[in-house]
C-alpha positions in Angstrom: -48.9 -51.9 85.3 -49.1 -48.9 87.6 -50.7 -45.7 86.4 -49.9 -42.4 87.9 -52.5 -39.8 88.3 -51.3 -36.3 87.9 -52.8 -33.7 90.0 -54.6 -31.2 87.9 -53.8 -27.7 88.8 -56.4 -25.0 88.8 -56.7 -23.2 85.5 -54.8 -19.9 85.6 -56.4 -16.7 84.7 -55.6 -15.5 81.3 -53.7 -12.2 80.8 -56.6 -10.7 79.0 -58.9 -11.6 81.9 -56.5 -9.9 84.3 -56.5 -6.8 82.1 -60.3 -6.7 82.0 -60.5 -7.2 85.8 -58.0 -4.3 86.3 -60.0 -2.0 84.0 -63.2 -2.8 85.9 -61.7 -1.6 89.2 -63.1 1.7 90.5 -59.7 3.4 90.0 -59.0 1.8 86.6 -55.5 1.0 85.6 -52.5 2.6 83.8 -50.8 1.2 80.8 -47.7 0.7 83.0 -49.6 -1.3 85.6 -51.1 -3.6 83.0 -47.8 -4.2 81.3 -46.2 -5.1 84.7 -48.9 -7.6 85.6 -49.0 -9.2 82.1 -45.3 -9.0 81.2 -46.3 -7.4 77.9 -44.1 -4.7 76.6 -46.9 -2.6 75.0 -50.6 -2.7 74.9 -53.4 -0.7 73.2 -55.6 -0.5 76.3 -58.6 1.0 74.5 -58.5 -1.6 71.7 -58.5 -4.5 74.2 -61.4 -3.1 76.2 -63.5 -2.4 73.1 -62.7 -5.8 71.6 -64.3 -7.3 74.7 -67.4 -5.2 74.6 -66.4 -2.7 77.4 -67.3 0.9 77.3 -64.0 2.5 77.9 -63.1 5.7 79.9 -59.8 7.6 79.8 -58.6 10.2 82.3 -55.3 12.0 82.4 -54.0 12.8 85.9 -50.4 13.9 85.2 -48.1 12.1 84.9 -50.4 9.1 84.4 -53.3 8.2 82.1 -55.9 6.0 83.7 -58.1 3.7 81.7 -61.3 2.1 82.9 -64.3 0.2 81.9 -67.5 2.1 82.7 -69.9 -0.8 81.9 -70.7 -3.2 79.0 -71.0 -1.3 75.8 -74.3 -1.6 74.0 -74.5 -3.1 70.6 -76.0 -0.7 68.0 -79.7 -1.5 67.3 -80.2 -2.9 63.8 -82.4 -0.8 61.6 -85.7 -2.4 60.7 -87.0 -2.1 57.2 
């Protein structure tokens, strides 16, 4: 009985990982750029970044709004009793 071995393809980068990488670029990314790369119709850029622990920035340069990730956001320190 012959067995066939399937070649395993390299795992593809998730859409969320692509978004995070785009946000971490020096120039950041616009909502339109993100939607084009991910094939999403809409996205809450700030919510995605914050959900992944990124400190988000937003700058408006008409007609575009650029979103970026400054660095990892710090978790608030727990109050000690």
